[in-house]
N, C-alpha and C positions, 0 to 999 in steps of 0.2 A: 433449733437448727437441724437436729436429727429428723424431726417430723417433716420438715420441709424437704429434706433430701429423700426421705421415703416416699413422700407424695410425688416428687418429680420422677422417681424411679417407676412408680405405678403408672403415671401418665405416659411416660416414655414407652413402657411395655405395651400399654393399650394402643398407643399410636402405631407402634411397630406392627402389632397384630392387624390393625385396620389397614395398614399399607400392604401387607403381604397376603391378606385374605383374597383379593381378586386374582392375584398371581397363582395362588394355590388352586383356585377354581379353574383357571385356564389350564393349569398343569393336569388336573384331573380330567378335564375334557379332552385334551390332546392324548392322554394315555388311553382313554376309552375308545377314541376314534382309531388310534393305532392298533389297539387290541382287536377291534372289530375287523379292520382291514387285514390284519395278519391271520385271523381265524378264517376269513373268507378265502384267502390265498391258500391256506393249508387245506381247506375243504375242497377247493377246486383241483388241487394237484392229484389226489387219488382218483378223482373222476376222470381226469385226462388219461391216467395210466390204464384204467379199466377199459376205456374206449379203444386204446391202442391194442390191448391184449385180445380183445374180442374181434 
């Protein structure tokens, strides 16, 4: 009986990982895109200030 319970636990953990794996990939993609957009915005702000000062 203990072997059966251990097997069910292992299968449940593997299924959970398979379920959340695509969600984690999407989360990473969104984070990368947001970081890229934020860095572009940050880079463009000093350029605007330099143009105004000159």
